[in-house]
PDBQT receptor file of N, H, CA, C and O in Angstrom, charges set to zero:
ATOM      1  N   MET A   1      36.302 113.614  67.994  1.00  0.00    +0.000 N 
ATOM      2  CA  MET A   1      36.146 113.122  69.097  1.00  0.00    +0.000 C 
ATOM      3  C   MET A   1      35.180 111.921  68.810  1.00  0.00    +0.000 C 
ATOM      4  O   MET A   1      34.834 111.151  69.706  1.00  0.00    +0.000 OA
ATOM      5  N   LEU A   2      34.786 111.812  67.577  1.00  0.00    +0.000 N 
ATOM      6  H   LEU A   2      35.067 112.438  66.850  1.00  0.00    +0.000 HD
ATOM      7  CA  LEU A   2      33.973 111.265  66.841  1.00  0.00    +0.000 C 
ATOM      8  C   LEU A   2      34.250 109.569  67.128  1.00  0.00    +0.000 C 
ATOM      9  O   LEU A   2      35.238 109.017  66.644  1.00  0.00    +0.000 OA
ATOM     10  N   GLY A   3      33.123 108.735  68.082  1.00  0.00    +0.000 N 
ATOM     11  H   GLY A   3      32.320 109.183  68.475  1.00  0.00    +0.000 HD
ATOM     12  CA  GLY A   3      33.672 107.267  67.654  1.00  0.00    +0.000 C 
ATOM     13  C   GLY A   3      34.439 107.161  69.408  1.00  0.00    +0.000 C 
ATOM     14  O   GLY A   3      34.319 106.159  70.114  1.00  0.00    +0.000 OA
ATOM     15  N   VAL A   4      35.100 108.260  69.770  1.00  0.00    +0.000 N 
ATOM     16  H   VAL A   4      35.198 109.073  69.197  1.00  0.00    +0.000 HD
ATOM     17  CA  VAL A   4      35.589 107.793  71.159  1.00  0.00    +0.000 C 
ATOM     18  C   VAL A   4      34.562 107.836  72.163  1.00  0.00    +0.000 C 
ATOM     19  O   VAL A   4      33.867 108.779  72.540  1.00  0.00    +0.000 OA
ATOM     20  N   GLU A   5      34.606 106.439  72.582  1.00  0.00    +0.000 N 
ATOM     21  H   GLU A   5      35.171 105.673  72.276  1.00  0.00    +0.000 HD
ATOM     22  CA  GLU A   5      33.783 106.158  73.971  1.00  0.00    +0.000 C 
ATOM     23  C   GLU A   5      33.727 106.833  74.977  1.00  0.00    +0.000 C 
ATOM     24  O   GLU A   5      34.714 107.354  75.495  1.00  0.00    +0.000 OA
ATOM     25  N   ASP A   6      32.273 106.944  75.504  1.00  0.00    +0.000 N 
ATOM     26  H   ASP A   6      31.471 106.520  75.082  1.00  0.00    +0.000 HD
ATOM     27  CA  ASP A   6      32.446 108.032  77.053  1.00  0.00    +0.000 C 
ATOM     28  C   ASP A   6      33.334 107.637  78.011  1.00  0.00    +0.000 C 
ATOM     29  O   ASP A   6      33.599 108.358  78.972  1.00  0.00    +0.000 OA
ATOM     30  N   SER A   7      33.800 106.601  77.848  1.00  0.00    +0.000 N 
ATOM     31  H   SER A   7      33.584 106.015  77.067  1.00  0.00    +0.000 HD
ATOM     32  CA  SER A   7      34.815 106.642  79.201  1.00  0.00    +0.000 C 
ATOM     33  C   SER A   7      35.912 106.931  79.155  1.00  0.00    +0.000 C 
ATOM     34  O   SER A   7      36.545 107.465  80.066  1.00  0.00    +0.000 OA
ATOM     35  N   GLN A   8      36.389 106.570  77.893  1.00  0.00    +0.000 N 
ATOM     36  H   GLN A   8      35.875 106.136  77.153  1.00  0.00    +0.000 HD
ATOM     37  CA  GLN A   8      37.610 106.702  76.972  1.00  0.00    +0.000 C 
ATOM     38  C   GLN A   8      37.710 108.275  76.807  1.00  0.00    +0.000 C 
ATOM     39  O   GLN A   8      38.765 108.709  77.270  1.00  0.00    +0.000 OA
ATOM     40  N   PHE A   9      37.092 108.987  76.404  1.00  0.00    +0.000 N 
ATOM     41  H   PHE A   9      36.235 108.634  76.028  1.00  0.00    +0.000 HD
ATOM     42  CA  PHE A   9      37.080 110.368  76.338  1.00  0.00    +0.000 C 
ATOM     43  C   PHE A   9      37.077 111.231  77.741  1.00  0.00    +0.000 C 
ATOM     44  O   PHE A   9      37.638 112.285  78.040  1.00  0.00    +0.000 OA
ATOM     45  N   LYS A  10      36.247 110.383  78.447  1.00  0.00    +0.000 N 
ATOM     46  H   LYS A  10      35.791 109.527  78.204  1.00  0.00    +0.000 HD
ATOM     47  CA  LYS A  10      36.834 110.950  80.069  1.00  0.00    +0.000 C 
ATOM     48  C   LYS A  10      38.559 110.970  81.103  1.00  0.00    +0.000 C 
ATOM     49  O   LYS A  10      39.230 111.602  81.919  1.00  0.00    +0.000 OA
ATOM     50  N   ASP A  11      38.478 109.509  80.085  1.00  0.00    +0.000 N 
ATOM     51  H   ASP A  11      37.932 108.996  79.422  1.00  0.00    +0.000 HD
ATOM     52  CA  ASP A  11      39.878 109.182  80.918  1.00  0.00    +0.000 C 
ATOM     53  C   ASP A  11      41.033 110.478  79.975  1.00  0.00    +0.000 C 
ATOM     54  O   ASP A  11      41.993 110.986  80.555  1.00  0.00    +0.000 OA
ATOM     55  N   LEU A  12      40.693 110.794  78.578  1.00  0.00    +0.000 N 
ATOM     56  H   LEU A  12      39.913 110.381  78.108  1.00  0.00    +0.000 HD
ATOM     57  CA  LEU A  12      41.892 111.848  78.354  1.00  0.00    +0.000 C 
ATOM     58  C   LEU A  12      41.524 113.515  78.920  1.00  0.00    +0.000 C 
ATOM     59  O   LEU A  12      42.128 114.564  79.141  1.00  0.00    +0.000 OA
ATOM     60  N   LEU A  13      40.364 113.059  78.968  1.00  0.00    +0.000 N 
ATOM     61  H   LEU A  13      39.873 112.206  78.789  1.00  0.00    +0.000 HD
ATOM     62  CA  LEU A  13      39.885 114.855  79.904  1.00  0.00    +0.000 C 
ATOM     63  C   LEU A  13      40.717 114.778  81.031  1.00  0.00    +0.000 C 
ATOM     64  O   LEU A  13      41.591 115.636  81.155  1.00  0.00    +0.000 OA
ATOM     65  N   GLU A  14      40.552 113.592  82.161  1.00  0.00    +0.000 N 
ATOM     66  H   GLU A  14      39.843 112.895  82.060  1.00  0.00    +0.000 HD
ATOM     67  CA  GLU A  14      41.041 113.803  83.368  1.00  0.00    +0.000 C 
ATOM     68  C   GLU A  14      43.060 113.981  83.241  1.00  0.00    +0.000 C 
ATOM     69  O   GLU A  14      43.920 114.619  83.848  1.00  0.00    +0.000 OA
ATOM     70  N   ALA A  15      43.036 113.254  82.388  1.00  0.00    +0.000 N 
ATOM     71  H   ALA A  15      42.338 112.736  81.895  1.00  0.00    +0.000 HD
ATOM     72  CA  ALA A  15      44.693 113.176  81.935  1.00  0.00    +0.000 C 
ATOM     73  C   ALA A  15      45.062 114.782  81.391  1.00  0.00    +0.000 C 
ATOM     74  O   ALA A  15      45.959 115.479  81.866  1.00  0.00    +0.000 OA
ATOM     75  N   THR A  16      43.990 115.236  80.101  1.00  0.00    +0.000 N 
ATOM     76  H   THR A  16      43.261 114.670  79.715  1.00  0.00    +0.000 HD
ATOM     77  CA  THR A  16      44.506 116.074  79.930  1.00  0.00    +0.000 C 
ATOM     78  C   THR A  16      44.407 117.382  81.236  1.00  0.00    +0.000 C 
ATOM     79  O   THR A  16      45.049 118.411  81.024  1.00  0.00    +0.000 OA
ATOM     80  N   PHE A  17      43.512 117.256  82.666  1.00  0.00    +0.000 N 
ATOM     81  H   PHE A  17      42.990 116.420  82.838  1.00  0.00    +0.000 HD
ATOM     82  CA  PHE A  17      43.470 118.028  83.132  1.00  0.00    +0.000 C 
ATOM     83  C   PHE A  17      44.715 118.254  84.301  1.00  0.00    +0.000 C 
ATOM     84  O   PHE A  17      45.142 119.224  84.927  1.00  0.00    +0.000 OA
ATOM     85  N   LYS A  18      45.075 116.651  84.218  1.00  0.00    +0.000 N 
ATOM     86  H   LYS A  18      44.727 115.864  83.709  1.00  0.00    +0.000 HD
ATOM     87  CA  LYS A  18      46.362 116.493  85.021  1.00  0.00    +0.000 C 
ATOM     88  C   LYS A  18      47.392 117.296  84.486  1.00  0.00    +0.000 C 
ATOM     89  O   LYS A  18      48.010 118.024  85.263  1.00  0.00    +0.000 OA
ATOM     90  N   ASP A  19      47.627 117.286  83.500  1.00  0.00    +0.000 N 
ATOM     91  H   ASP A  19      47.125 116.695  82.869  1.00  0.00    +0.000 HD
ATOM     92  CA  ASP A  19      48.525 117.798  82.754  1.00  0.00    +0.000 C 
ATOM     93  C   ASP A  19      48.500 119.450  82.824  1.00  0.00    +0.000 C 
ATOM     94  O   ASP A  19      49.469 120.164  82.567  1.00  0.00    +0.000 OA
ATOM     95  N   ILE A  20      47.129 119.928  83.244  1.00  0.00    +0.000 N 
ATOM     96  H   ILE A  20      46.341 119.347  83.453  1.00  0.00    +0.000 HD
ATOM     97  CA  ILE A  20      47.453 121.707  82.892  1.00  0.00    +0.000 C 
ATOM     98  C   ILE A  20      47.514 121.404  84.495  1.00  0.00    +0.000 C 
ATOM     99  O   ILE A  20      47.974 122.436  84.984  1.00  0.00    +0.000 OA
ATOM    100  N   LEU A  21      47.318 120.672  85.308  1.00  0.00    +0.000 N 
ATOM    101  H   LEU A  21      46.944 119.833  84.911  1.00  0.00    +0.000 HD
ATOM    102  CA  LEU A  21      47.701 121.188  87.053  1.00  0.00    +0.000 C 
ATOM    103  C   LEU A  21      49.508 121.367  87.025  1.00  0.00    +0.000 C 
ATOM    104  O   LEU A  21      50.167 122.293  87.496  1.00  0.00    +0.000 OA
ATOM    105  N   ALA A  22      49.910 120.341  86.423  1.00  0.00    +0.000 N 
ATOM    106  H   ALA A  22      49.374 119.589  86.039  1.00  0.00    +0.000 HD
ATOM    107  CA  ALA A  22      51.132 120.110  86.469  1.00  0.00    +0.000 C 
ATOM    108  C   ALA A  22      51.946 120.991  85.650  1.00  0.00    +0.000 C 
ATOM    109  O   ALA A  22      53.157 120.865  85.826  1.00  0.00    +0.000 OA
ATOM    110  N   ALA A  23      51.660 121.648  85.001  1.00  0.00    +0.000 N 
ATOM    111  H   ALA A  23      50.675 121.751  84.858  1.00  0.00    +0.000 HD
ATOM    112  CA  ALA A  23      52.001 122.736  84.099  1.00  0.00    +0.000 C 
ATOM    113  C   ALA A  23      53.038 123.722  85.002  1.00  0.00    +0.000 C 
ATOM    114  O   ALA A  23      52.675 123.678  86.177  1.00  0.00    +0.000 OA
ATOM    115  N   ASP A  24      54.142 124.543  84.829  1.00  0.00    +0.000 N 
ATOM    116  H   ASP A  24      54.436 124.578  83.874  1.00  0.00    +0.000 HD
ATOM    117  CA  ASP A  24      54.461 125.684  84.886  1.00  0.00    +0.000 C 
ATOM    118  C   ASP A  24      54.287 127.091  84.336  1.00  0.00    +0.000 C 
ATOM    119  O   ASP A  24      54.573 128.211  84.759  1.00  0.00    +0.000 OA
ATOM    120  N   GLU A  25      53.625 126.545  83.068  1.00  0.00    +0.000 N 
ATOM    121  H   GLU A  25      53.393 125.635  82.724  1.00  0.00    +0.000 HD
ATOM    122  CA  GLU A  25      53.369 128.356  82.034  1.00  0.00    +0.000 C 
ATOM    123  C   GLU A  25      52.742 127.843  81.060  1.00  0.00    +0.000 C 
ATOM    124  O   GLU A  25      53.026 126.852  80.387  1.00  0.00    +0.000 OA
ATOM    125  N   VAL A  26      51.707 128.681  80.986  1.00  0.00    +0.000 N 
ATOM    126  H   VAL A  26      51.477 129.486  81.533  1.00  0.00    +0.000 HD
ATOM    127  CA  VAL A  26      50.935 128.395  79.397  1.00  0.00    +0.000 C 
ATOM    128  C   VAL A  26      51.873 129.095  78.392  1.00  0.00    +0.000 C 
ATOM    129  O   VAL A  26      52.403 130.203  78.308  1.00  0.00    +0.000 OA
ATOM    130  N   PRO A  27      51.845 128.060  77.729  1.00  0.00    +0.000 N 
ATOM    131  CA  PRO A  27      52.612 128.035  76.268  1.00  0.00    +0.000 C 
ATOM    132  C   PRO A  27      52.562 129.114  75.368  1.00  0.00    +0.000 C 
ATOM    133  O   PRO A  27      51.363 129.383  75.450  1.00  0.00    +0.000 OA
ATOM    134  N   ALA A  28      53.029 129.913  74.571  1.00  0.00    +0.000 N 
ATOM    135  H   ALA A  28      54.002 129.694  74.505  1.00  0.00    +0.000 HD
ATOM    136  CA  ALA A  28      52.520 131.011  74.070  1.00  0.00    +0.000 C 
ATOM    137  C   ALA A  28      51.909 132.034  74.611  1.00  0.00    +0.000 C 
ATOM    138  O   ALA A  28      50.753 132.116  74.194  1.00  0.00    +0.000 OA
ATOM    139  N   ALA A  29      52.250 133.018  75.516  1.00  0.00    +0.000 N 
ATOM    140  H   ALA A  29      53.188 132.952  75.855  1.00  0.00    +0.000 HD
ATOM    141  CA  ALA A  29      51.588 133.379  76.210  1.00  0.00    +0.000 C 
ATOM    142  C   ALA A  29      52.198 134.519  76.292  1.00  0.00    +0.000 C 
ATOM    143  O   ALA A  29      52.538 134.951  77.393  1.00  0.00    +0.000 OA
ATOM    144  N   ASN A  30      52.469 135.285  75.000  1.00  0.00    +0.000 N 
ATOM    145  H   ASN A  30      52.193 134.934  74.105  1.00  0.00    +0.000 HD
ATOM    146  CA  ASN A  30      53.398 136.448  74.975  1.00  0.00    +0.000 C 
ATOM    147  C   ASN A  30      52.515 137.540  74.078  1.00  0.00    +0.000 C 
ATOM    148  O   ASN A  30      51.423 136.976  74.005  1.00  0.00    +0.000 OA
ATOM    149  N   GLU A  31      52.442 138.343  73.618  1.00  0.00    +0.000 N 
ATOM    150  H   GLU A  31      53.329 138.801  73.677  1.00  0.00    +0.000 HD
ATOM    151  CA  GLU A  31      52.256 139.320  72.695  1.00  0.00    +0.000 C 
ATOM    152  C   GLU A  31      52.654 138.649  71.251  1.00  0.00    +0.000 C 
ATOM    153  O   GLU A  31      51.970 138.870  70.252  1.00  0.00    +0.000 OA
ATOM    154  N   VAL A  32      53.865 137.775  71.223  1.00  0.00    +0.000 N 
ATOM    155  H   VAL A  32      54.420 137.595  72.034  1.00  0.00    +0.000 HD
ATOM    156  CA  VAL A  32      54.688 137.510  69.924  1.00  0.00    +0.000 C 
ATOM    157  C   VAL A  32      53.469 136.697  69.410  1.00  0.00    +0.000 C 
ATOM    158  O   VAL A  32      52.684 137.161  68.583  1.00  0.00    +0.000 OA
ATOM    159  N   GLN A  33      53.345 135.309  70.012  1.00  0.00    +0.000 N 
ATOM    160  H   GLN A  33      53.983 134.932  70.683  1.00  0.00    +0.000 HD
ATOM    161  CA  GLN A  33      52.811 134.250  69.860  1.00  0.00    +0.000 C 
ATOM    162  C   GLN A  33      51.007 134.319  69.796  1.00  0.00    +0.000 C 
ATOM    163  O   GLN A  33      50.336 133.943  68.835  1.00  0.00    +0.000 OA
ATOM    164  N   CYS A  34      50.476 134.899  71.080  1.00  0.00    +0.000 N 
ATOM    165  H   CYS A  34      51.022 135.205  71.860  1.00  0.00    +0.000 HD
ATOM    166  CA  CYS A  34      49.448 135.437  70.946  1.00  0.00    +0.000 C 
ATOM    167  C   CYS A  34      48.913 136.544  71.694  1.00  0.00    +0.000 C 
ATOM    168  O   CYS A  34      49.102 136.751  72.893  1.00  0.00    +0.000 OA
ATOM    169  N   GLY A  35      48.001 137.474  70.630  1.00  0.00    +0.000 N 
ATOM    170  H   GLY A  35      47.848 137.306  69.656  1.00  0.00    +0.000 HD
ATOM    171  CA  GLY A  35      47.764 138.869  70.821  1.00  0.00    +0.000 C 
ATOM    172  C   GLY A  35      47.338 139.036  72.238  1.00  0.00    +0.000 C 
ATOM    173  O   GLY A  35      47.401 140.138  72.783  1.00  0.00    +0.000 OA
ATOM    174  N   TRP A  36      46.871 137.884  72.898  1.00  0.00    +0.000 N 
ATOM    175  H   TRP A  36      46.821 136.988  72.455  1.00  0.00    +0.000 HD
ATOM    176  CA  TRP A  36      46.319 137.990  74.187  1.00  0.00    +0.000 C 
ATOM    177  C   TRP A  36      46.897 137.407  74.927  1.00  0.00    +0.000 C 
ATOM    178  O   TRP A  36      46.226 136.709  75.687  1.00  0.00    +0.000 OA
ATOM    179  N   GLY A  37      47.999 137.396  75.042  1.00  0.00    +0.000 N 
ATOM    180  H   GLY A  37      48.544 137.963  74.424  1.00  0.00    +0.000 HD
ATOM    181  CA  GLY A  37      48.520 136.572  75.731  1.00  0.00    +0.000 C 
ATOM    182  C   GLY A  37      48.724 136.876  77.538  1.00  0.00    +0.000 C 
ATOM    183  O   GLY A  37      48.613 136.008  78.403  1.00  0.00    +0.000 OA
ATOM    184  N   ALA A  38      49.050 138.368  77.776  1.00  0.00    +0.000 N 
ATOM    185  H   ALA A  38      49.140 139.074  77.073  1.00  0.00    +0.000 HD
ATOM    186  CA  ALA A  38      48.917 138.918  78.732  1.00  0.00    +0.000 C 
ATOM    187  C   ALA A  38      47.379 138.595  79.805  1.00  0.00    +0.000 C 
ATOM    188  O   ALA A  38      47.169 139.002  80.948  1.00  0.00    +0.000 OA
ATOM    189  N   ASN A  39      46.566 137.795  78.986  1.00  0.00    +0.000 N 
ATOM    190  H   ASN A  39      46.736 137.464  78.058  1.00  0.00    +0.000 HD
ATOM    191  CA  ASN A  39      45.467 137.660  79.945  1.00  0.00    +0.000 C 
ATOM    192  C   ASN A  39      45.497 136.518  80.305  1.00  0.00    +0.000 C 
ATOM    193  O   ASN A  39      44.981 136.236  81.386  1.00  0.00    +0.000 OA
ATOM    194  N   HIS A  40      46.055 135.604  79.582  1.00  0.00    +0.000 N 
ATOM    195  H   HIS A  40      46.474 135.833  78.703  1.00  0.00    +0.000 HD
ATOM    196  CA  HIS A  40      46.473 134.329  80.418  1.00  0.00    +0.000 C 
ATOM    197  C   HIS A  40      46.794 133.984  81.504  1.00  0.00    +0.000 C 
ATOM    198  O   HIS A  40      47.865 134.428  81.919  1.00  0.00    +0.000 OA
ATOM    199  N   SER A  41      46.022 133.091  82.361  1.00  0.00    +0.000 N 
ATOM    200  H   SER A  41      45.152 132.731  82.025  1.00  0.00    +0.000 HD
ATOM    201  CA  SER A  41      46.498 132.885  84.005  1.00  0.00    +0.000 C 
ATOM    202  C   SER A  41      46.918 131.509  84.328  1.00  0.00    +0.000 C 
ATOM    203  O   SER A  41      45.923 131.047  84.887  1.00  0.00    +0.000 OA
ATOM    204  N   LEU A  42      47.699 130.712  84.301  1.00  0.00    +0.000 N 
ATOM    205  H   LEU A  42      48.508 131.087  83.847  1.00  0.00    +0.000 HD
ATOM    206  CA  LEU A  42      47.679 129.837  85.074  1.00  0.00    +0.000 C 
ATOM    207  C   LEU A  42      47.298 129.775  85.924  1.00  0.00    +0.000 C 
ATOM    208  O   LEU A  42      47.007 128.580  85.984  1.00  0.00    +0.000 OA
ATOM    209  N   GLU A  43      46.946 130.302  87.009  1.00  0.00    +0.000 N 
ATOM    210  H   GLU A  43      47.182 131.273  86.960  1.00  0.00    +0.000 HD
ATOM    211  CA  GLU A  43      46.164 130.166  88.195  1.00  0.00    +0.000 C 
ATOM    212  C   GLU A  43      44.919 129.793  88.116  1.00  0.00    +0.000 C 
ATOM    213  O   GLU A  43      44.358 128.846  88.667  1.00  0.00    +0.000 OA
ATOM    214  N   ALA A  44      44.549 130.513  87.466  1.00  0.00    +0.000 N 
ATOM    215  H   ALA A  44      45.004 131.282  87.019  1.00  0.00    +0.000 HD
ATOM    216  CA  ALA A  44      42.854 130.663  87.314  1.00  0.00    +0.000 C 
ATOM    217  C   ALA A  44      42.678 129.356  86.245  1.00  0.00    +0.000 C 
ATOM    218  O   ALA A  44      41.593 128.774  86.260  1.00  0.00    +0.000 OA
ATOM    219  N   ALA A  45      43.503 128.994  85.525  1.00  0.00    +0.000 N 
ATOM    220  H   ALA A  45      44.385 129.466  85.513  1.00  0.00    +0.000 HD
ATOM    221  CA  ALA A  45      43.561 127.779  84.850  1.00  0.00    +0.000 C 
ATOM    222  C   ALA A  45      42.995 126.531  85.696  1.00  0.00    +0.000 C 
ATOM    223  O   ALA A  45      41.929 125.934  85.846  1.00  0.00    +0.000 OA
ATOM    224  N   LYS A  46      44.501 126.472  86.223  1.00  0.00    +0.000 N 
ATOM    225  H   LYS A  46      45.368 126.956  86.101  1.00  0.00    +0.000 HD
ATOM    226  CA  LYS A  46      44.638 125.301  87.411  1.00  0.00    +0.000 C 
ATOM    227  C   LYS A  46      43.455 125.243  88.166  1.00  0.00    +0.000 C 
ATOM    228  O   LYS A  46      42.961 124.158  88.474  1.00  0.00    +0.000 OA
ATOM    229  N   SER A  47      42.803 126.659  88.595  1.00  0.00    +0.000 N 
ATOM    230  H   SER A  47      43.205 127.540  88.345  1.00  0.00    +0.000 HD
ATOM    231  CA  SER A  47      42.002 126.019  89.646  1.00  0.00    +0.000 C 
ATOM    232  C   SER A  47      40.867 125.990  88.826  1.00  0.00    +0.000 C 
ATOM    233  O   SER A  47      40.000 125.320  89.387  1.00  0.00    +0.000 OA
ATOM    234  N   ALA A  48      40.451 126.470  87.622  1.00  0.00    +0.000 N 
ATOM    235  H   ALA A  48      41.156 127.013  87.166  1.00  0.00    +0.000 HD
ATOM    236  CA  ALA A  48      39.054 125.877  86.765  1.00  0.00    +0.000 C 
ATOM    237  C   ALA A  48      39.094 124.133  86.705  1.00  0.00    +0.000 C 
ATOM    238  O   ALA A  48      38.165 123.326  86.716  1.00  0.00    +0.000 OA
ATOM    239  N   VAL A  49      40.523 123.940  86.640  1.00  0.00    +0.000 N 
ATOM    240  H   VAL A  49      41.278 124.596  86.631  1.00  0.00    +0.000 HD
ATOM    241  CA  VAL A  49      40.480 122.409  85.969  1.00  0.00    +0.000 C 
ATOM    242  C   VAL A  49      40.106 121.831  87.260  1.00  0.00    +0.000 C 
ATOM    243  O   VAL A  49      39.123 121.096  87.351  1.00  0.00    +0.000 OA
ATOM    244  N   GLN A  50      40.849 122.132  88.272  1.00  0.00    +0.000 N 
ATOM    245  H   GLN A  50      41.647 122.729  88.198  1.00  0.00    +0.000 HD
ATOM    246  CA  GLN A  50      40.570 121.276  89.964  1.00  0.00    +0.000 C 
ATOM    247  C   GLN A  50      39.061 121.217  90.226  1.00  0.00    +0.000 C 
ATOM    248  O   GLN A  50      38.535 120.362  90.938  1.00  0.00    +0.000 OA
ATOM    249  N   ASP A  51      38.501 122.062  89.678  1.00  0.00    +0.000 N 
ATOM    250  H   ASP A  51      38.929 122.757  89.099  1.00  0.00    +0.000 HD
ATOM    251  CA  ASP A  51      36.810 122.352  89.695  1.00  0.00    +0.000 C 
ATOM    252  C   ASP A  51      36.246 121.432  89.438  1.00  0.00    +0.000 C 
ATOM    253  O   ASP A  51      35.359 120.828  90.041  1.00  0.00    +0.000 OA
ATOM    254  N   PHE A  52      37.024 121.161  87.955  1.00  0.00    +0.000 N 
ATOM    255  H   PHE A  52      37.745 121.651  87.465  1.00  0.00    +0.000 HD
ATOM    256  CA  PHE A  52      36.177 120.214  87.320  1.00  0.00    +0.000 C 
ATOM    257  C   PHE A  52      36.470 118.368  87.613  1.00  0.00    +0.000 C 
ATOM    258  O   PHE A  52      35.763 117.415  87.285  1.00  0.00    +0.000 OA
ATOM    259  N   LEU A  53      38.087 118.409  88.513  1.00  0.00    +0.000 N 
ATOM    260  H   LEU A  53      38.661 119.182  88.780  1.00  0.00    +0.000 HD
ATOM    261  CA  LEU A  53      38.481 117.223  88.318  1.00  0.00    +0.000 C 
ATOM    262  C   LEU A  53      37.586 116.580  89.435  1.00  0.00    +0.000 C 
ATOM    263  O   LEU A  53      37.201 115.415  89.328  1.00  0.00    +0.000 OA
ATOM    264  N   ASP A  54      37.212 117.499  90.688  1.00  0.00    +0.000 N 
ATOM    265  H   ASP A  54      37.525 118.445  90.775  1.00  0.00    +0.000 HD
ATOM    266  CA  ASP A  54      36.581 117.315  92.071  1.00  0.00    +0.000 C 
ATOM    267  C   ASP A  54      35.196 116.870  91.846  1.00  0.00    +0.000 C 
ATOM    268  O   ASP A  54      34.584 116.164  92.648  1.00  0.00    +0.000 OA
ATOM    269  N   GLU A  55      34.564 117.444  90.364  1.00  0.00    +0.000 N 
ATOM    270  H   GLU A  55      35.061 118.017  89.713  1.00  0.00    +0.000 HD
ATOM    271  CA  GLU A  55      33.385 116.404  89.904  1.00  0.00    +0.000 C 
ATOM    272  C   GLU A  55      33.276 115.568  89.193  1.00  0.00    +0.000 C 
ATOM    273  O   GLU A  55      32.220 115.166  88.705  1.00  0.00    +0.000 OA
ATOM    274  N   ARG A  56      34.646 115.046  88.960  1.00  0.00    +0.000 N 
ATOM    275  H   ARG A  56      35.504 115.372  89.356  1.00  0.00    +0.000 HD
ATOM    276  CA  ARG A  56      34.510 113.848  87.944  1.00  0.00    +0.000 C 
ATOM    277  C   ARG A  56      33.256 112.820  88.291  1.00  0.00    +0.000 C 
ATOM    278  O   ARG A  56      32.954 111.938  87.486  1.00  0.00    +0.000 OA
ATOM    279  N   ALA A  57      32.680 112.959  89.305  1.00  0.00    +0.000 N 
ATOM    280  H   ALA A  57      32.925 113.675  89.959  1.00  0.00    +0.000 HD
ATOM    281  CA  ALA A  57      31.551 111.398  89.430  1.00  0.00    +0.000 C 
ATOM    282  C   ALA A  57      30.677 112.039  88.824  1.00  0.00    +0.000 C 
ATOM    283  O   ALA A  57      30.835 111.501  87.728  1.00  0.00    +0.000 OA
ATOM    284  N   ALA A  58      29.737 112.889  88.632  1.00  0.00    +0.000 N 
ATOM    285  H   ALA A  58      29.608 113.326  89.522  1.00  0.00    +0.000 HD
ATOM    286  CA  ALA A  58      28.868 114.010  87.619  1.00  0.00    +0.000 C 
ATOM    287  C   ALA A  58      29.176 114.057  85.949  1.00  0.00    +0.000 C 
ATOM    288  O   ALA A  58      28.404 114.504  85.100  1.00  0.00    +0.000 OA
ATOM    289  N   TRP A  59      30.711 113.389  85.682  1.00  0.00    +0.000 N 
ATOM    290  H   TRP A  59      31.338 113.027  86.371  1.00  0.00    +0.000 HD
ATOM    291  CA  TRP A  59      30.281 113.948  84.425  1.00  0.00    +0.000 C 
ATOM    292  C   TRP A  59      29.443 113.034  83.539  1.00  0.00    +0.000 C 
ATOM    293  O   TRP A  59      28.884 113.284  82.471  1.00  0.00    +0.000 OA
ATOM    294  N   ASP A  60      29.487 112.168  84.091  1.00  0.00    +0.000 N 
ATOM    295  H   ASP A  60      29.941 111.966  84.958  1.00  0.00    +0.000 HD
ATOM    296  CA  ASP A  60      28.160 111.426  82.718  1.00  0.00    +0.000 C 
ATOM    297  C   ASP A  60      26.993 112.020  83.047  1.00  0.00    +0.000 C 
ATOM    298  O   ASP A  60      26.111 111.600  82.298  1.00  0.00    +0.000 OA
ATOM    299  N   VAL A  61      26.525 112.930  83.949  1.00  0.00    +0.000 N 
ATOM    300  H   VAL A  61      27.242 113.271  84.557  1.00  0.00    +0.000 HD
ATOM    301  CA  VAL A  61      25.456 114.151  83.504  1.00  0.00    +0.000 C 
ATOM    302  C   VAL A  61      25.598 114.619  82.074  1.00  0.00    +0.000 C 
ATOM    303  O   VAL A  61      24.811 114.637  81.127  1.00  0.00    +0.000 OA
ATOM    304  N   VAL A  62      26.628 114.925  82.197  1.00  0.00    +0.000 N 
ATOM    305  H   VAL A  62      27.267 114.910  82.966  1.00  0.00    +0.000 HD
ATOM    306  CA  VAL A  62      26.811 115.681  80.886  1.00  0.00    +0.000 C 
ATOM    307  C   VAL A  62      27.371 114.972  79.647  1.00  0.00    +0.000 C 
ATOM    308  O   VAL A  62      26.887 115.314  78.568  1.00  0.00    +0.000 OA
ATOM    309  N   THR A  63      28.207 114.146  79.654  1.00  0.00    +0.000 N 
ATOM    310  H   THR A  63      28.600 113.868  80.531  1.00  0.00    +0.000 HD
ATOM    311  CA  THR A  63      28.121 113.600  78.401  1.00  0.00    +0.000 C 
ATOM    312  C   THR A  63      27.113 111.830  78.294  1.00  0.00    +0.000 C 
ATOM    313  O   THR A  63      27.301 110.802  77.644  1.00  0.00    +0.000 OA
ATOM    314  N   LYS A  64      26.452 112.107  78.932  1.00  0.00    +0.000 N 
ATOM    315  H   LYS A  64      26.300 112.942  79.460  1.00  0.00    +0.000 HD
ATOM    316  CA  LYS A  64      25.207 111.032  78.955  1.00  0.00    +0.000 C 
ATOM    317  C   LYS A  64      23.713 111.789  77.877  1.00  0.00    +0.000 C 
ATOM    318  O   LYS A  64      22.664 111.158  77.748  1.00  0.00    +0.000 OA
TER     319      LYS A  64
């Protein structure tokens, strides 16, 4: 992400988080493609992502 402006990065991050919220499954969450596949939790990922999105106004504190 070198050379990407803070505002661009935050927009990309927000879009990625929204993709996660819309996901129906975790890609490659199986023992063949990922030895730790059983440990993936879409619900936990969505919860964490929502927490980050809820605090988007504070992202400047981290990126500056």
